C-alpha positions in Angstrom: 106.4 -84.7 -158.8 110.3 -83.3 -160.4 110.6 -79.5 -159.0 113.0 -77.0 -160.2 115.1 -74.7 -157.6 116.4 -71.8 -158.9 118.7 -70.7 -156.1 120.0 -67.6 -158.3 121.2 -63.7 -156.9 119.0 -60.8 -157.4 120.4 -57.4 -157.1 118.2 -54.9 -155.6 116.6 -52.3 -158.4 117.8 -54.2 -161.3 114.3 -55.4 -162.7 116.0 -56.1 -166.0 119.0 -58.2 -164.8 116.8 -59.7 -162.4 114.1 -61.2 -165.1 117.0 -62.7 -167.3 118.6 -64.6 -164.5 114.8 -66.0 -163.8 114.0 -66.7 -167.1 117.2 -68.3 -167.8 116.7 -70.2 -164.9 113.4 -71.3 -165.8 114.1 -72.5 -169.3 117.1 -74.9 -167.6 114.8 -76.1 -165.5 112.0 -76.6 -168.3 114.7 -78.7 -170.2 116.0 -81.1 -167.1 112.3 -82.0 -167.3 110.9 -79.8 -164.3 107.1 -80.0 -163.9 107.0 -76.8 -161.2 109.5 -74.3 -160.5 110.2 -72.5 -157.8 112.3 -68.7 -157.2 113.4 -67.4 -154.1 111.3 -64.4 -152.2 111.0 -61.2 -153.6 113.2 -62.3 -156.6 111.9 -59.9 -158.8 112.8 -56.6 -156.9 115.9 -58.0 -155.3 116.3 -58.5 -151.5 116.1 -56.5 -149.0 114.5 -53.9 -150.9 114.0 -51.7 -147.3 112.8 -47.8 -148.1 113.0 -48.3 -151.4 109.5 -49.8 -151.4 108.8 -45.9 -150.5 109.3 -45.3 -153.5 106.2 -45.2 -156.0 108.6 -45.4 -158.7 110.6 -48.5 -157.5 107.3 -50.6 -157.0 105.7 -49.7 -160.5 109.4 -50.9 -162.2 109.1 -53.6 -160.2 105.3 -54.4 -161.4 106.3 -53.4 -164.8 108.9 -56.0 -165.5 106.4 -58.5 -163.7 104.2 -58.2 -166.0 106.9 -58.6 -169.3 108.2 -61.5 -167.2 104.7 -63.1 -166.8 104.4 -63.2 -170.4 106.9 -65.5 -171.4 106.2 -68.1 -169.2 104.7 -71.1 -171.2 103.0 -74.1 -169.5 105.4 -75.2 -167.0 104.1 -73.4 -163.7 106.8 -70.9 -162.4 106.7 -69.4 -158.6 108.1 -66.1 -157.9 108.6 -64.2 -154.7 107.3 -60.0 -155.4 106.0 -57.2 -154.4 102.3 -56.7 -154.5 100.2 -53.9 -154.1 97.4 -54.2 -150.7 94.4 -52.9 -152.0 92.5 -53.6 -149.1 92.4 -50.9 -146.9 93.1 -50.0 -143.5 95.9 -51.8 -143.7 100.0 -50.8 -145.5 99.9 -50.5 -148.9 101.8 -53.5 -150.0 102.5 -56.8 -149.4 105.4 -59.7 -149.8 103.6 -62.0 -152.6 104.7 -65.2 -154.7 102.4 -66.0 -157.8 102.5 -69.1 -159.4 102.5 -68.5 -163.3 101.5 -69.8 -166.3 101.0 -69.5 -170.0 101.6 -65.9 -169.4 98.7 -65.5 -166.6 98.8 -65.2 -162.5 96.9 -68.6 -161.7 96.9 -68.2 -158.1 99.4 -66.1 -155.7 99.8 -66.0 -151.3 100.7 -63.6 -149.2 103.3 -63.7 -146.5 101.8 -64.3 -142.9 104.8 -63.9 -140.1 106.1 -60.7 -140.7 110.1 -60.4 -138.9 111.4 -57.3 -137.1 114.4 -58.8 -135.1 117.7 -58.8 -136.0 118.1 -57.6 -139.7 114.3 -57.6 -140.5 112.0 -54.7 -141.0 109.2 -56.2 -142.7 106.4 -55.1 -140.7 106.9 -51.6 -141.2 106.1 -52.0 -145.2 104.1 -55.3 -145.5 100.8 -56.1 -145.0 100.4 -59.7 -143.4 98.3 -62.1 -145.0 95.4 -63.3 -142.4 95.3 -66.8 -143.8 96.7 -69.1 -145.9 95.2 -71.7 -148.7 96.8 -74.6 -150.4 97.8 -74.4 -154.6 95.6 -77.2 -156.3 98.1 -78.1 -159.3 97.3 -79.8 -162.2 99.1 -80.4 -164.8 99.7 -83.0 -167.6 98.5 -86.1 -165.3 100.1 -84.5 -162.0 97.9 -83.5 -159.7 99.0 -82.4 -155.8 97.9 -79.5 -153.2 101.1 -77.4 -152.7 101.6 -75.7 -149.3 103.4 -72.3 -150.6 105.1 -70.3 -148.0 107.5 -67.6 -147.8 110.9 -67.6 -145.6 109.3 -66.8 -141.9 105.8 -68.7 -142.4 108.2 -71.5 -142.1 110.0 -70.9 -139.2 107.8 -70.8 -136.6 107.3 -74.6 -135.7 106.2 -75.0 -131.9 108.1 -78.2 -131.3 111.1 -76.9 -132.6 111.6 -73.5 -131.4 111.6 -73.3 -127.3 109.9 -69.7 -128.0 108.0 -69.0 -130.5 107.5 -65.4 -132.3 104.5 -66.0 -133.7 100.7 -67.1 -132.6 100.2 -68.3 -136.3 101.9 -71.2 -138.1 100.9 -71.3 -141.6 102.4 -74.5 -142.3 100.1 -76.6 -139.9 96.8 -74.0 -141.6 98.2 -75.7 -144.8 98.4 -79.3 -143.4 95.4 -78.9 -142.1 93.5 -78.3 -145.3 95.2 -81.1 -147.0 98.5 -79.6 -148.5 100.8 -82.7 -149.6 103.9 -81.0 -150.9 105.2 -77.8 -148.3 107.3 -75.2 -150.7 108.9 -72.4 -148.8 110.7 -69.8 -151.3 113.2 -67.6 -148.7 115.5 -64.9 -149.4 117.0 -65.9 -146.0 120.6 -63.9 -145.0 123.0 -66.0 -144.2 125.2 -66.0 -140.8 127.6 -68.7 -139.1 125.8 -71.7 -138.2 122.4 -70.7 -139.9 122.5 -73.8 -142.6 122.5 -76.4 -139.6 119.5 -74.2 -137.6 117.6 -74.3 -141.1 118.8 -77.8 -142.0 117.2 -79.0 -138.8 114.3 -77.1 -138.6 113.4 -78.0 -141.9 113.9 -81.6 -140.8 111.9 -81.4 -138.2 109.0 -80.0 -139.7 108.9 -82.6 -142.5 109.1 -85.6 -140.3 106.4 -84.2 -137.8 103.8 -83.1 -140.3 104.6 -86.2 -142.4 105.2 -84.1 -146.2 107.9 -83.6 -148.1 109.0 -80.2 -148.4 111.5 -78.8 -150.5 113.3 -74.8 -149.8 114.9 -72.6 -152.5 117.2 -69.4 -150.7 118.0 -66.1 -152.3 122.1 -66.4 -152.5 124.9 -63.5 -153.1 125.1 -60.3 -151.3 124.3 -56.4 -151.9 127.4 -54.6 -151.4 
């Protein structure tokens, strides 16, 4: 499978510009022959949105743009990160989510399981975590595969890599156990000195131990 990685720079709250960047990247990936396209975590609203998530107009504005964005997606599937509303109660009002868009529709969605609260992160304050993970069964033009789509932190809890784990669950092993043949990770992982080496070593360990191909796309740029 040829996967298009949209390594883009989103701006928090600039829904129109984020949408334009996303669609331009999608069209370029399509022209280059991609069979599946992935974009970063929370790309539609930008990362990190922080207390803007407490504003109804911010969430509703992203949702309106998300609907318009969906209508622009054709047969080539696009997986992109966004803020989803959580209808289940009790629980927090929002979820950190990813949707697969195709032919103007949401054909599949998943939610982030592991919500970091250390360093610059405060995601557990805003989002409801997913209680389970399941692969997306991709079937398009003769290409058939079970895709394990994960969101950032969900891949950062490998028991063989980290001497001390922060979470009891490992969504990657859950997906592999359900037959995932490829692991995809959409992320907005902040940079710090040495982060590239740590990230690469961790991802290499996951793909070697689980014996599956793995692709990750990460947000680039900065917020000022």
